[in-house]
Backbone as numpy.savetxt, mean C-alpha at the origin, in Angstrom:
# Nx Ny Nz CAx CAy CAz Cx Cy Cz
-1.56 -18.89 8.93 -2.50 -19.64 8.10 -1.77 -20.17 6.88
-1.89 -21.45 6.63 -1.22 -22.02 5.47 -1.91 -21.61 4.20
-1.14 -21.50 3.14 -1.70 -21.02 1.89 -1.41 -22.02 0.79
-2.32 -22.11 -0.16 -2.12 -23.04 -1.26 -0.93 -22.62 -2.09
-0.11 -23.57 -2.44 1.06 -23.27 -3.27 0.59 -22.96 -4.67
0.93 -21.78 -5.21 0.44 -21.39 -6.53 1.14 -22.16 -7.64
0.40 -22.46 -8.69 0.99 -23.06 -9.88 1.06 -21.97 -10.92
2.22 -21.35 -11.04 2.37 -20.20 -11.91 3.62 -20.36 -12.75
3.65 -19.62 -13.83 4.83 -19.62 -14.69 5.85 -18.65 -14.14
7.13 -19.01 -14.12 8.14 -18.07 -13.62 8.16 -16.76 -14.38
7.63 -16.76 -15.61 7.66 -15.53 -16.40 6.79 -14.44 -15.81
5.89 -14.80 -14.87 5.02 -13.81 -14.28 5.69 -13.03 -13.19
6.90 -13.44 -12.79 7.57 -12.80 -11.68 8.64 -11.85 -12.22
8.47 -10.52 -11.99 9.41 -9.57 -12.57 10.85 -9.80 -12.15
11.08 -10.31 -10.93 12.46 -10.47 -10.48 13.14 -11.65 -11.15
12.36 -12.56 -11.77 12.93 -13.75 -12.36 13.14 -13.65 -13.87
12.77 -12.54 -14.47 12.83 -12.42 -15.91 13.96 -11.49 -16.29
14.44 -11.55 -17.53 15.50 -10.65 -17.96 15.06 -9.20 -17.85
16.06 -8.31 -17.76 15.76 -6.89 -17.56 14.95 -6.31 -18.70
15.20 -6.76 -19.96 14.44 -6.20 -21.07 12.97 -6.57 -20.97
12.67 -7.78 -20.52 11.27 -8.17 -20.33 10.63 -7.37 -19.19
11.39 -7.16 -18.13 10.89 -6.35 -17.02 10.55 -4.95 -17.51
11.42 -4.37 -18.34 11.16 -3.04 -18.89 9.87 -3.04 -19.72
9.67 -4.09 -20.51 8.46 -4.16 -21.33 7.21 -4.26 -20.47
7.29 -5.07 -19.41 6.14 -5.21 -18.51 5.83 -3.88 -17.83
6.86 -3.20 -17.34 6.65 -1.92 -16.67 6.13 -0.87 -17.64
6.59 -0.89 -18.88 6.12 0.07 -19.87 4.64 -0.13 -20.17
4.22 -1.39 -20.36 2.80 -1.67 -20.59 1.95 -1.29 -19.38
2.49 -1.57 -18.20 1.77 -1.22 -16.98 1.62 0.28 -16.85
2.67 1.02 -17.14 2.62 2.48 -17.05 1.63 3.04 -18.05
1.59 2.48 -19.26 0.65 2.94 -20.28 -0.79 2.70 -19.82
-1.05 1.54 -19.26 -2.40 1.22 -18.79 -2.82 2.15 -17.66
-1.92 2.38 -16.72 -2.22 3.27 -15.60 -2.49 4.68 -16.09
-1.66 5.15 -17.01 -1.80 6.52 -17.53 -3.14 6.70 -18.22
-3.51 5.77 -19.07 -4.78 5.89 -19.80 -5.97 5.90 -18.85
-5.98 4.98 -17.89 -7.14 4.87 -17.00 -7.24 6.05 -16.04
-6.13 6.42 -15.41 -6.17 7.48 -14.41 -6.34 8.84 -15.05
-5.67 9.08 -16.18 -5.84 10.37 -16.84 -7.25 10.52 -17.38
-7.88 9.43 -17.75 -9.22 9.50 -18.31 -10.30 9.73 -17.27
-10.08 9.24 -16.05 -11.14 9.30 -15.04 -10.86 10.27 -13.91
-9.62 10.71 -13.76 -9.28 11.57 -12.63 -8.65 12.88 -13.11
-9.28 13.52 -14.07 -8.74 14.77 -14.58 -8.97 15.90 -13.56
-8.19 16.94 -13.69 -8.39 18.11 -12.86 -7.24 18.34 -11.91
-7.34 19.45 -11.16 -6.30 19.76 -10.19 -6.32 18.73 -9.07
-5.19 18.56 -8.45 -5.08 17.60 -7.38 -4.01 18.06 -6.41
-4.03 17.46 -5.24 -3.00 17.72 -4.24 -2.59 16.39 -3.64
-2.08 15.53 -4.48 -1.64 14.23 -4.01 -2.75 13.20 -4.09
-2.42 11.99 -3.71 -3.39 10.91 -3.76 -4.57 11.19 -2.87
-4.32 11.69 -1.67 -5.40 12.04 -0.74 -5.33 13.53 -0.47
-6.14 14.36 -1.14 -6.09 15.80 -0.88 -6.46 16.07 0.57
-5.50 16.34 1.39 -5.76 16.49 2.81 -5.29 17.84 3.32
-5.23 17.99 4.62 -4.83 19.27 5.21 -3.40 19.62 4.87
-3.19 20.88 4.54 -1.86 21.36 4.23 -1.37 22.31 5.30
-0.41 23.15 4.95 0.19 24.04 5.94 -0.28 25.47 5.80
-0.95 25.82 4.70 -1.39 27.18 4.47 -2.88 27.31 4.75
-3.24 28.39 5.46 -4.64 28.60 5.82 -5.47 28.96 4.59
-6.67 28.43 4.54 -7.59 28.71 3.45 -8.86 29.36 3.97
-9.96 29.14 3.27 -11.22 29.73 3.67 -11.87 28.94 4.80
-12.82 29.59 5.46 -13.60 28.93 6.49 -14.96 28.53 5.94
-15.53 27.51 6.52 -16.88 27.09 6.14 -17.58 26.56 7.39
-18.91 26.40 7.30 -19.66 25.92 8.44 -19.26 24.49 8.80
-19.31 24.23 10.07 -18.95 22.90 10.58 -20.00 21.87 10.15
-19.51 20.69 9.73 -20.39 19.58 9.40 -20.03 18.40 10.29
-21.02 17.57 10.67 -20.71 16.40 11.49 -19.63 15.54 10.83
-18.62 15.19 11.60 -17.51 14.41 11.08 -16.26 15.23 10.85
-16.37 16.58 10.85 -15.19 17.43 10.68 -14.27 17.33 11.88
-13.00 17.57 11.65 -12.00 17.53 12.71 -12.15 18.78 13.58
-12.48 18.58 14.85 -12.71 19.73 15.74 -11.42 20.51 16.00
-10.28 19.89 15.71 -9.02 20.62 15.90 -8.86 21.73 14.88
-9.69 21.75 13.86 -9.61 22.79 12.83 -10.73 23.83 12.97
-11.30 23.90 14.16 -12.34 24.91 14.41 -11.75 26.32 14.25
-12.48 27.17 13.55 -12.08 28.57 13.38 -12.86 29.38 14.41
-12.26 29.57 15.58 -12.99 30.18 16.68 -13.32 31.65 16.45
-12.45 32.47 15.85 -12.84 33.87 15.60 -14.08 33.98 14.71
-14.12 33.19 13.62 -15.29 33.23 12.75 -16.51 32.67 13.47
-16.32 31.63 14.26 -17.43 31.06 15.03 -18.00 32.10 15.99
-17.13 32.88 16.63 -17.61 33.90 17.57 -18.36 35.02 16.84
-17.88 35.40 15.65 -18.53 36.49 14.93 -19.89 36.08 14.37
-19.99 34.85 13.92 -21.23 34.43 13.24 -22.17 33.66 14.16
-21.69 33.28 15.34 -22.44 32.45 16.30 -22.77 31.08 15.72
-22.14 30.70 14.62 -22.28 29.39 14.02 -20.91 28.73 13.97
-20.81 27.45 14.33 -19.49 26.80 14.30 -18.92 26.73 12.89
-17.67 27.13 12.75 -16.96 27.09 11.47 -15.64 26.35 11.65
-15.17 25.76 10.56 -13.85 25.13 10.53 -13.01 25.81 9.47
-11.71 25.83 9.72 -10.76 26.45 8.78 -10.26 25.39 7.81
-10.44 25.66 6.52 -9.90 24.79 5.50 -8.46 25.19 5.22
-7.62 24.24 4.91 -6.22 24.51 4.63 -5.89 24.11 3.21
-4.89 24.76 2.66 -4.46 24.51 1.30 -3.22 23.63 1.31
-3.29 22.53 0.62 -2.15 21.62 0.59 -0.97 22.24 -0.14
0.22 21.88 0.28 1.43 22.38 -0.37 1.44 21.95 -1.84
1.95 22.81 -2.69 2.00 22.49 -4.12 2.97 21.35 -4.40
4.05 21.29 -3.62 5.02 20.23 -3.82 4.80 19.16 -2.77
4.41 17.99 -3.22 4.06 16.90 -2.32 5.18 15.87 -2.30
5.42 15.32 -1.12 6.38 14.22 -1.02 5.65 12.97 -0.56
5.74 11.93 -1.35 5.08 10.67 -1.06 6.12 9.60 -0.82
5.92 8.82 0.24 6.80 7.71 0.55 6.01 6.42 0.56
6.57 5.38 -0.04 5.96 4.06 -0.06 6.72 3.14 0.88
5.99 2.38 1.68 6.57 1.27 2.44 6.08 0.00 1.77
6.97 -0.68 1.04 6.61 -1.83 0.21 7.05 -3.11 0.90
6.09 -3.92 1.30 6.38 -5.19 1.95 6.44 -6.28 0.90
7.62 -6.86 0.71 7.80 -7.96 -0.24 8.27 -9.21 0.50
7.55 -9.55 1.57 7.83 -10.79 2.29 7.45 -11.98 1.42
7.83 -13.18 1.87 7.60 -14.37 1.07 6.12 -14.63 0.83
5.25 -14.18 1.74 3.82 -14.41 1.55 3.27 -13.64 0.36
4.00 -12.63 -0.13 3.55 -11.88 -1.30 3.88 -12.59 -2.60
4.75 -13.60 -2.55 5.10 -14.35 -3.76 4.12 -15.51 -3.94
2.86 -15.16 -4.06 1.77 -16.14 -4.06 0.59 -15.56 -4.82
-0.16 -16.41 -5.49 -1.35 -15.93 -6.18 -2.05 -17.05 -6.92
-3.37 -17.08 -6.79 -4.17 -18.07 -7.50 -5.17 -17.40 -8.43
-5.16 -16.07 -8.49 -6.07 -15.35 -9.38 -5.38 -14.99 -10.68
-5.69 -13.81 -11.19 -5.10 -13.35 -12.44 -3.65 -12.91 -12.24
-3.29 -12.56 -11.01 -1.97 -12.01 -10.74 -1.38 -12.70 -9.52
-0.07 -12.59 -9.39 0.57 -12.85 -8.12 0.36 -11.63 -7.22
0.43 -11.84 -5.92 0.27 -10.71 -5.01 1.39 -9.69 -5.21
2.61 -10.16 -5.51 3.71 -9.22 -5.72 3.48 -8.41 -7.01
2.80 -8.99 -8.01 2.46 -8.25 -9.22 1.52 -7.09 -8.89
0.56 -7.34 -8.00 -0.37 -6.29 -7.59 0.36 -5.21 -6.80
1.35 -5.60 -5.99 2.15 -4.63 -5.26 2.87 -3.69 -6.22
3.52 -4.26 -7.24 4.23 -3.43 -8.22 3.25 -2.56 -8.99
2.09 -3.11 -9.35 1.09 -2.34 -10.08 0.57 -1.18 -9.25
0.30 -1.42 -7.97 -0.16 -0.34 -7.10 0.90 0.74 -6.97
2.16 0.34 -6.85 3.24 1.32 -6.78 3.31 2.15 -8.06
3.06 1.52 -9.22 3.08 2.24 -10.49 1.97 3.29 -10.54
0.78 2.91 -10.07 -0.34 3.86 -10.06 -0.04 5.02 -9.12
0.51 4.74 -7.95 0.84 5.80 -7.00 1.92 6.72 -7.55
2.90 6.14 -8.24 3.95 6.97 -8.84 3.36 7.91 -9.88
2.42 7.39 -10.69 1.80 8.23 -11.71 1.02 9.38 -11.07
0.32 9.10 -9.98 -0.47 10.14 -9.32 0.40 11.16 -8.61
1.63 10.78 -8.29 2.49 11.63 -7.45 3.41 12.54 -8.25
4.01 12.04 -9.33 5.14 12.74 -9.93 4.73 13.98 -10.73
3.46 14.14 -11.02 3.05 15.34 -11.75 3.28 16.58 -10.89
3.63 17.70 -11.53 3.79 18.96 -10.82 5.04 19.07 -10.00
6.05 18.24 -10.29 7.30 18.34 -9.56 7.31 17.67 -8.21
6.30 16.87 -7.91 6.26 16.16 -6.64 7.31 15.05 -6.60
7.68 14.64 -5.39 8.72 13.63 -5.21 8.12 12.35 -4.64
8.75 11.23 -4.98 8.33 9.95 -4.46 9.55 9.12 -4.10
9.49 8.48 -2.94 10.56 7.61 -2.48 9.94 6.35 -1.90
10.78 5.41 -1.49 10.26 4.14 -1.00 11.26 3.48 -0.06
10.71 2.67 0.84 11.50 1.72 1.62 10.90 0.35 1.33
11.77 -0.64 1.11 11.34 -1.97 0.70 11.85 -2.98 1.72
10.97 -3.84 2.18 11.35 -4.93 3.06 11.16 -6.26 2.37
12.22 -7.05 2.26 12.12 -8.32 1.53 12.51 -9.52 2.38
12.90 -9.32 3.63 13.23 -10.44 4.51 14.53 -11.12 4.14
15.15 -11.80 5.09 16.30 -12.64 4.81 17.62 -11.93 4.74
17.77 -10.74 5.29 19.06 -10.04 5.25 19.05 -8.86 6.18
20.09 -8.04 6.16 20.18 -6.87 7.01 19.87 -5.64 6.20
19.71 -4.54 6.92 19.39 -3.28 6.27 20.53 -2.85 5.35
20.17 -2.46 4.12 21.20 -2.06 3.16 20.72 -0.85 2.39
21.51 0.24 2.35 21.10 1.42 1.59 21.22 1.17 0.09
20.50 1.97 -0.67 20.57 1.88 -2.13 21.12 3.17 -2.70
21.77 3.08 -3.84 22.31 4.26 -4.50 21.62 4.46 -5.84
21.01 5.63 -5.97 20.38 5.99 -7.24 19.43 4.89 -7.73
18.55 4.45 -6.84 17.48 3.51 -7.16 17.94 2.07 -7.32
19.21 1.76 -7.27 19.66 0.38 -7.48 19.72 -0.32 -6.12
19.00 -1.43 -6.01 18.99 -2.17 -4.75 20.38 -2.71 -4.45
20.82 -2.57 -3.20 22.12 -3.07 -2.80 22.08 -4.59 -2.70
23.21 -5.27 -2.90 23.22 -6.73 -2.79 22.90 -7.16 -1.37
22.11 -8.23 -1.21 21.73 -8.67 0.13 22.91 -9.27 0.88
22.86 -9.14 2.19 23.87 -9.75 3.04 23.15 -10.55 4.12
23.89 -11.45 4.77 23.27 -12.34 5.74 22.74 -11.55 6.93
21.61 -12.00 7.47 21.02 -11.35 8.62 19.54 -11.61 8.69
18.84 -11.05 9.69 17.43 -11.35 9.88 16.51 -10.68 8.88
16.81 -9.47 8.44 15.92 -8.74 7.55 16.72 -7.92 6.55
16.10 -7.63 5.40 16.68 -6.74 4.41 15.72 -5.58 4.20
16.24 -4.36 4.35 15.44 -3.15 4.09 16.25 -2.28 3.14
15.61 -1.82 2.10 16.26 -0.98 1.10 15.54 0.36 1.06
16.28 1.45 1.15 15.70 2.79 1.10 16.05 3.43 -0.24
15.03 3.90 -0.94 15.20 4.61 -2.20 14.83 6.07 -1.99
15.78 6.99 -2.11 15.52 8.40 -1.78 14.44 9.00 -2.65
13.72 9.97 -2.08 12.63 10.63 -2.80 13.19 11.56 -3.87
12.71 11.41 -5.11 13.14 12.23 -6.22 11.93 12.59 -7.06
12.06 13.63 -7.84 10.98 14.08 -8.71 11.30 13.69 -10.16
10.27 13.65 -10.99 10.46 13.35 -12.40 10.00 11.96 -12.75
9.50 11.81 -13.98 8.99 10.52 -14.43 10.12 9.49 -14.62
11.27 9.96 -15.06 12.38 9.04 -15.26 12.81 8.42 -13.93
12.88 9.26 -12.89 13.26 8.75 -11.58 12.18 7.84 -11.00
10.91 8.18 -11.24 9.82 7.32 -10.76 9.86 5.96 -11.44
10.18 5.94 -12.74 10.27 4.67 -13.45 11.45 3.85 -12.91
12.54 4.52 -12.56 13.68 3.81 -11.97 13.30 3.22 -10.62
12.49 3.94 -9.86 12.02 3.41 -8.58 11.20 2.14 -8.79
10.32 2.14 -9.80 9.51 0.96 -10.08 10.38 -0.22 -10.51
11.43 0.06 -11.28 12.35 -1.02 -11.67 13.00 -1.63 -10.44
13.37 -0.78 -9.48 14.00 -1.29 -8.27 13.03 -2.15 -7.46
11.78 -1.73 -7.37 10.78 -2.51 -6.63 10.52 -3.83 -7.34
10.32 -3.78 -8.68 10.03 -4.99 -9.44 11.21 -5.95 -9.43
12.42 -5.43 -9.35 13.60 -6.28 -9.38 14.06 -6.78 -8.03
13.34 -6.41 -6.96 13.73 -6.86 -5.62 13.45 -8.35 -5.46
14.43 -9.07 -5.00 14.28 -10.51 -4.80 13.56 -10.80 -3.50
12.50 -11.60 -3.57 11.78 -12.01 -2.38 12.53 -13.17 -1.72
12.80 -13.05 -0.42 13.57 -14.05 0.30 12.71 -14.75 1.34
13.11 -15.94 1.75 12.33 -16.66 2.77 12.19 -15.83 4.04
11.04 -15.99 4.68 10.80 -15.28 5.93 9.92 -14.06 5.73
9.58 -13.41 6.81 8.72 -12.23 6.79 9.46 -11.03 7.33
9.41 -9.94 6.61 9.98 -8.69 7.10 9.16 -8.19 8.29
9.81 -7.48 9.18 9.12 -6.87 10.31 8.37 -5.65 9.79
7.05 -5.77 9.62 6.27 -4.68 9.04 6.31 -3.44 9.92
6.36 -3.64 11.24 6.44 -2.49 12.14 7.71 -1.70 11.92
8.83 -2.39 11.76 10.10 -1.72 11.49 10.06 -1.02 10.14
9.45 -1.68 9.15 9.36 -1.08 7.82 8.56 0.21 7.86
7.42 0.20 8.56 6.60 1.41 8.68 7.35 2.49 9.45
8.05 2.08 10.51 8.76 3.06 11.33 9.89 3.73 10.56
10.39 3.09 9.50 11.43 3.72 8.68 10.90 4.97 7.98
9.58 5.08 7.80 9.00 6.28 7.21 8.97 7.43 8.21
9.14 7.12 9.49 9.19 8.17 10.51 10.59 8.69 10.75
11.59 8.01 10.21 12.98 8.40 10.44 13.69 8.57 9.11
14.31 9.73 8.87 14.26 10.91 9.74 12.92 11.63 9.61
12.58 12.51 10.55 11.30 13.24 10.46 11.24 14.08 9.18
10.09 14.05 8.52 9.91 14.79 7.27 8.71 15.71 7.40
8.64 16.69 6.50 7.47 17.56 6.51 6.25 16.76 6.08
5.11 17.31 6.39 3.86 16.59 6.15 3.72 16.19 4.69
3.29 14.94 4.45 3.11 14.43 3.10 2.18 13.24 3.11
2.37 12.35 2.17 1.56 11.14 2.06 2.46 9.93 2.27
2.02 9.02 3.11 2.73 7.77 3.35 1.81 6.62 2.97
2.32 5.72 2.13 1.52 4.60 1.64 2.19 3.30 2.04
1.46 2.43 2.72 1.98 1.13 3.14 1.29 0.06 2.29
2.09 -0.71 1.54 1.55 -1.76 0.67 1.99 -3.10 1.22
1.05 -3.93 1.64 1.37 -5.20 2.28 0.12 -6.08 2.29
0.30 -7.34 2.67 -0.87 -8.18 2.93 -1.27 -8.13 4.40
-0.46 -7.46 5.23 -0.75 -7.22 6.64 -1.06 -8.52 7.40
-0.42 -9.62 7.00 -0.65 -10.90 7.67 0.11 -11.02 8.99
1.05 -10.14 9.23 1.73 -10.13 10.52 0.73 -9.69 11.60
0.87 -10.15 12.83 -0.05 -9.74 13.90 -0.12 -8.22 14.01
-1.33 -7.66 14.10 -1.48 -6.20 14.15 -0.72 -5.52 15.28
-0.51 -6.23 16.40 0.21 -5.58 17.50 1.67 -5.28 17.15
2.15 -5.83 16.02 3.53 -5.56 15.60 3.64 -4.33 14.71
2.53 -3.90 14.08 2.63 -2.77 13.17 1.61 -1.66 13.43
0.63 -1.89 14.27 -0.42 -0.89 14.47 0.14 0.38 15.13
1.00 0.22 16.12 1.53 1.40 16.82 2.40 2.26 15.91
3.36 1.70 15.14 4.11 2.55 14.20 3.20 3.23 13.18
2.11 2.56 12.79 1.19 3.18 11.83 0.47 4.36 12.46
0.07 4.23 13.72 -0.57 5.37 14.41 0.41 6.53 14.56
1.65 6.20 14.85 2.67 7.25 14.96 2.87 7.96 13.63
2.85 7.20 12.55 3.02 7.79 11.22 1.86 8.71 10.88
0.66 8.36 11.33 -0.55 9.13 11.02 -0.56 10.49 11.69
0.22 10.67 12.76 0.24 11.94 13.46 0.71 13.06 12.54
1.65 12.75 11.65 2.24 13.78 10.81 1.85 13.68 9.34
1.45 12.51 8.87 1.21 12.31 7.45 -0.18 11.77 7.18
-0.65 11.98 5.96 -1.83 11.25 5.48 -1.37 9.84 5.13
-2.02 8.85 5.70 -1.59 7.47 5.55 -2.60 6.68 4.75
-2.11 5.94 3.76 -2.93 5.04 2.96 -2.39 3.63 3.16
-3.26 2.70 3.51 -2.88 1.30 3.68 -3.51 0.50 2.54
-2.66 -0.09 1.70 -3.14 -0.91 0.58 -2.91 -2.38 0.95
-4.01 -3.08 1.16 -3.98 -4.49 1.56 -4.16 -5.37 0.33
-3.22 -6.25 0.08 -3.25 -7.14 -1.08 -3.72 -8.52 -0.62
-4.77 -9.02 -1.27 -5.41 -10.26 -0.82 -5.59 -11.20 -2.01
-5.40 -12.49 -1.75 -5.71 -13.54 -2.72 -6.97 -14.27 -2.27
-7.85 -14.68 -3.21 -9.10 -15.33 -2.80 -8.90 -16.60 -1.99
-7.79 -17.32 -2.21 -7.56 -18.55 -1.47 -7.19 -18.26 -0.02
-6.88 -17.02 0.31 -6.64 -16.64 1.70 -7.93 -16.36 2.43
-9.03 -16.32 1.71 -10.33 -16.05 2.31 -11.20 -17.28 2.41
-11.05 -18.21 1.48 -11.83 -19.44 1.51 -11.13 -20.51 0.70
-11.42 -21.77 1.04 -10.83 -22.91 0.33 -11.84 -23.49 -0.65
-11.39 -23.89 -1.84 -12.29 -24.54 -2.79 -12.44 -26.02 -2.45
-13.50 -26.61 -2.93 -13.71 -28.04 -2.73 -13.03 -28.79 -3.87
-11.75 -29.14 -3.66 -10.97 -29.80 -4.71 -10.32 -31.08 -4.20
-10.86 -31.64 -3.12 -10.28 -32.86 -2.57 -9.03 -32.57 -1.75
-8.06 -33.45 -1.82 -6.82 -33.28 -1.06 -5.98 -32.18 -1.73
-5.68 -31.15 -0.96 -4.96 -30.00 -1.49 -3.66 -29.80 -0.71
-2.50 -29.89 -1.37 -1.24 -29.59 -0.68 -1.09 -28.08 -0.51
-0.87 -27.63 0.70 -0.69 -26.21 0.99 0.65 -26.03 1.67
1.30 -24.93 1.38 2.62 -24.66 1.93 2.66 -23.23 2.44
3.30 -23.03 3.57 3.54 -21.69 4.10 4.78 -21.15 3.41
4.65 -20.13 2.56 5.82 -19.64 1.81 6.90 -19.03 2.68
6.58 -18.69 3.93 7.56 -18.07 4.80 8.39 -19.10 5.56
7.82 -20.30 5.81 8.54 -21.31 6.57 8.83 -22.55 5.74
8.11 -22.73 4.61 8.27 -23.92 3.79 7.54 -25.13 4.33
6.77 -24.94 5.40 6.05 -26.07 6.00 4.91 -26.50 5.09
4.83 -27.80 4.81 3.86 -28.35 3.86 2.84 -29.21 4.59
1.57 -29.05 4.21 0.49 -29.87 4.76 -0.41 -30.30 3.61
-1.10 -31.42 3.84 -2.14 -31.84 2.91 -3.49 -31.68 3.60
-4.40 -30.96 2.94 -5.68 -30.61 3.54 -6.79 -31.26 2.74
-7.72 -31.89 3.43 -8.87 -32.49 2.77 -9.97 -31.43 2.64
-10.01 -30.77 1.50 -10.95 -29.66 1.30 -12.37 -30.14 1.04
-12.56 -31.44 0.86 -13.92 -31.95 0.66 -14.74 -31.88 1.95
-14.08 -31.67 3.08 -14.77 -31.57 4.36 -15.40 -30.19 4.49
-16.74 -30.09 4.47 -17.37 -28.76 4.53 -17.12 -28.06 5.86
-16.96 -28.83 6.95 -16.70 -28.19 8.24 -15.33 -27.53 8.25
-14.35 -28.17 7.63 -13.01 -27.56 7.55 -13.06 -26.27 6.74
-13.75 -26.31 5.60 -13.84 -25.09 4.78 -14.55 -23.97 5.54
-15.57 -24.35 6.32 -16.30 -23.34 7.09 -15.40 -22.74 8.17
-14.66 -23.59 8.88 -13.76 -23.07 9.91 -12.67 -22.19 9.31
-12.17 -22.59 8.15 -11.14 -21.79 7.46 -11.69 -20.42 7.09
-12.90 -20.39 6.52 -13.51 -19.11 6.13 -13.77 -18.23 7.35
-14.20 -18.84 8.45 -14.45 -18.07 9.67 -13.15 -17.47 10.21
-12.09 -18.29 10.24 -10.81 -17.81 10.73 -10.26 -16.70 9.84
-10.41 -16.86 8.53 -9.93 -15.83 7.60 -10.72 -14.54 7.78
-12.04 -14.64 7.94 -12.87 -13.44 8.14 -12.49 -12.74 9.44
-12.24 -13.51 10.50 -11.84 -12.90 11.76 -10.49 -12.20 11.63
-9.58 -12.82 10.88 -8.26 -12.21 10.67 -8.39 -10.90 9.91
-9.18 -10.88 8.84 -9.35 -9.65 8.06 -10.07 -8.58 8.86
-11.03 -8.97 9.71 -11.71 -8.00 10.56 -10.74 -7.36 11.55
-9.81 -8.16 12.06 -8.81 -7.63 12.98 -7.88 -6.65 12.26
-7.50 -6.98 11.03 -6.67 -6.07 10.24 -7.41 -4.77 9.96
-8.68 -4.89 9.56 -9.48 -3.70 9.27 -9.61 -2.80 10.50
-9.86 -3.41 11.66 -10.01 -2.63 12.89 -8.70 -1.92 13.24
-7.57 -2.60 13.05 -6.28 -1.99 13.37 -5.98 -0.82 12.44
-6.28 -0.97 11.15 -6.04 0.12 10.20 -6.97 1.29 10.48
-8.21 0.99 10.78 -9.16 2.06 11.09 -8.76 2.78 12.38
-8.31 2.00 13.38 -7.87 2.61 14.62 -6.65 3.49 14.45
-5.82 3.16 13.45 -4.63 3.98 13.18 -4.96 5.22 12.36
-6.19 5.33 11.87 -6.58 6.50 11.07 -6.14 6.44 9.63
-5.80 5.25 9.13 -5.33 5.11 7.75 -6.51 4.91 6.81
-6.41 5.47 5.61 -7.36 5.17 4.55 -7.05 3.78 4.02
-8.06 2.94 3.93 -7.84 1.52 3.67 -8.36 1.15 2.28
-7.47 0.56 1.48 -7.84 0.06 0.15 -7.43 -1.40 0.06
-8.39 -2.26 -0.31 -8.10 -3.69 -0.47 -8.08 -4.02 -1.95
-6.96 -4.60 -2.41 -6.81 -5.03 -3.79 -6.71 -6.55 -3.82
-7.46 -7.18 -4.73 -7.47 -8.64 -4.84 -6.79 -9.06 -6.13
-6.20 -10.26 -6.08 -5.49 -10.77 -7.25 -6.45 -11.27 -8.33
-7.73 -11.42 -8.01 -8.70 -11.92 -8.98 -9.65 -10.84 -9.47
-9.31 -9.57 -9.21 -10.18 -8.47 -9.64 -9.36 -7.43 -10.39
-10.08 -6.48 -10.98 -9.42 -5.38 -11.69 -8.89 -4.40 -10.64
-7.62 -4.53 -10.29 -7.04 -3.71 -9.25 -7.05 -2.23 -9.61
-6.88 -1.93 -10.90 -6.82 -0.53 -11.31 -8.18 0.14 -11.15
-9.25 -0.57 -11.49 -10.58 -0.01 -11.31 -10.87 0.21 -9.82
-10.47 -0.73 -8.98 -10.65 -0.56 -7.53 -9.88 0.66 -7.03
-8.68 0.87 -7.55 -7.89 2.02 -7.12 -8.52 3.33 -7.59
-9.03 3.36 -8.82 -9.68 4.56 -9.33 -10.89 4.91 -8.47
-11.69 3.92 -8.14 -12.86 4.15 -7.30 -12.46 4.66 -5.92
-11.38 4.11 -5.38 -10.91 4.54 -4.06 -10.47 6.00 -4.08
-9.64 6.37 -5.05 -9.15 7.74 -5.14 -10.31 8.71 -5.36
-11.24 8.35 -6.24 -12.38 9.21 -6.50 -13.23 9.38 -5.24
-13.43 8.30 -4.48 -14.22 8.38 -3.25 -13.52 9.26 -2.22
-12.19 9.16 -2.11 -11.47 9.98 -1.16 -11.55 11.46 -1.53
-11.45 11.76 -2.79 -11.54 13.16 -3.22 -12.95 13.70 -3.03
-13.94 12.87 -3.29 -15.32 13.29 -3.09 -15.57 13.58 -1.60
-15.03 12.71 -0.73 -15.20 12.92 0.70 -14.52 14.20 1.16
-13.33 14.48 0.61 -12.63 15.71 0.98 -13.38 16.94 0.49
-13.95 16.86 -0.70 -14.70 17.98 -1.25 -15.90 18.33 -0.38
-16.54 17.30 0.16 -17.71 17.50 1.01 -17.32 17.82 2.44
-16.02 17.75 2.72 -15.56 18.11 4.06 -15.72 17.01 5.08
-15.94 15.78 4.65 -16.09 14.68 5.58 -14.76 13.98 5.76
-14.69 13.16 6.79 -13.46 12.42 7.04 -13.54 11.07 6.38
-12.44 10.30 6.49 -12.39 8.99 5.88 -13.41 8.05 6.49
C-alpha cells in the first residue's frame, strides 16, 4: 500500500541529529516515561506481563479461560472442584526486543514519526524491565545490509547485502539500558524492508530461559512471513506485539491530488483523493489488512498493543500494562 510522503523536519529523526541532541531527546523521553509509569504503575511487578514462572505457587479454583495445562490434579481430586496451580515468576527477568526499523517506519503524518514511537516504546519497556536487576537486550533490523554483530551496544557499520541485523546483548542496569536506547535511536534506516520473520526468529536463537519477548513493528509484511516464527517464540516466552500505525495508513484525507511514495521502493504515484470511492476502497483495504494482522497476532498468542503517531502513546501503553496486570490478577488469559 502506498503511503503519503511525510513533510517533516530532519530534526525529528534521532539518527539525523548530532549525538548531543540525541542524548537530550532520550533524557527528556526517559524523564517523561519515569514520571508517568512510576506514578500509575506502583507496586511489585514481575516484568511487563506478569505471567507464568518456573516456581510453583498456590492453587485456586478454576475459572473459565484458565490454561488447562496448569490444572492441579491432586488438589482437584481432594476437593472434587477443579483447581489450577499458580506459578511464581522468576525474580530476575530477561526481556528481549525485536525492533523493526524498515523504511516504512521512517514515516509519519501525526505528532510523531513512526520510528519516534518505536524508540519511545523501547524506552518505556526498558524502564519497566531494568528495575530489580533484570536484563534487557535487543535485535534490530534496518534493511539494506547483512547481519552484523554489535559490541557493547554500538551498532556495527553496515555492509552490502540484503538485510542488516544488529544484536545487542542483554545487560542489567539503567546505564546499559540507556546505551541500548542510544543504539536503537542511532540506527540508520535503509531502503527496503527487513525480513520480520528472520528478525523474530533471532529471538529464538540461541534458546533462552523463559522471559518476555517484545516485537515492535508496523507488521506491514505479509503475515505468512512472520506468524510462524511468532508462534514458535510464544511456546517458551511471553510475547508482546507492539504495532505502530499512522492515521494515513488507515484512511486518506480529501486534499485533492496527493503525491504518495512507497518508502521501501521509492515508487511515486499521484492519487486523486477527492474521489470518495477511492477513499472508501482505500479505507476498506486498510481495515482488511489490519484485521489480518490482528488475527495473525491473536493466533500466535501474542498480547497486542497498537500505538498511533497521532495519539498519546504513553497513555495507551500505561492502559495496556494495567489491563494485562488486572487480567493476570483475576486469573484470566489475554
